[in-house]
N, C-alpha and C positions, 0 to 999 in steps of 0.2 A: 067408094073410092073417089077422092077429090081429083081435080084435073092434073095436079102436079104428080100425084101417084100414078095416074093413068099414063102420063108422059114417060115416067120411069118404066112402067110395066111394058109399054109398047117397045121401048128400046131394048129392054132385057130380053123380051121374047124374040125380037129381031136377031139378037146376038146369041140365041140358042137356049135361053131359059135361065131360071134362077139357080143359084148354087144351093147347097144344103144349108140349113140354119146355122150350123157352127162355122161354116166357111164364110157366110155372110157376116156373122158376128166378128170373125177375125178381120174381115175387110173393114168393118166399122171401127174396130180398135186401131187398126193401122191408120185409117184416115184421121182419127182423133189424135194420134201421135203426130201426124204431119201438121195438124192444126196447132198442136202445142209448140212445135218447132217454129211455126210462123208467128205465134204470139210472143215467143222469146225474141224473135227478130224485131217485131213491132215495138217491143218494150226496150230494145237496145241491150238485152241481157246476153244474147247469143247471136253471133254473126252480124253481118252488115248487109245492107241492101234493103230494098223495099219488100216488106212482108206481103204475101199474097193471101190475105185472110179470106177474101171473097171466094177465091177458088177452093180453098180448103173447107170453108163452111159449106159450100155447095157440094163438095165430095162427101162430107159427113152426112148432109141431108139426103143425098142420093143413096148412100149405104143404109141409112136408117129407113128410107122409103122401101128399099128392097125387103128388109125384114118385116116391115109393117104389111106390105103387100102379101108376103108369104102367109102371114097369119090373119089377113083380112081386117086389119086395123086401119081406120081412117086417122091419119096423123093430125089433121087439123082439128078433128073432134077430140083427140087425145090431148092436144095442146090446150084447147079451150078448157077441158076438164082440169088440167094441171094448173092453169092460171086461176081458175075458180078455187081450187084446193089451196094454193099458196095465198091467195087473197084472204080467204076465210081464216086460215091458220095465222097469218101475220096480223090481221086485224084483231084477232083474239089475244095475241101476244101484246099488242100495243095498249089495249084497253085493260089488261090484267095486271 
């Protein structure tokens, strides 16, 4: 577990522990919805005022870290693997 996930784990345990997997998924979906609202504001499509993208991105990362912690997945390793996957896939598309 990386240090960011350990921070989340410490806080969640202080607050009484993790929710169940589907409750955590629901929380993630809710946070992604709030991020979508902020993106709409940032692009001037919906609402006015300064979008709070940083806070909502942090909330999405927190909710995702909770799920990863529950299943013992290191998010930084998962991200590195995804970057490799996309790089290889996109490079093969460009050369083909």
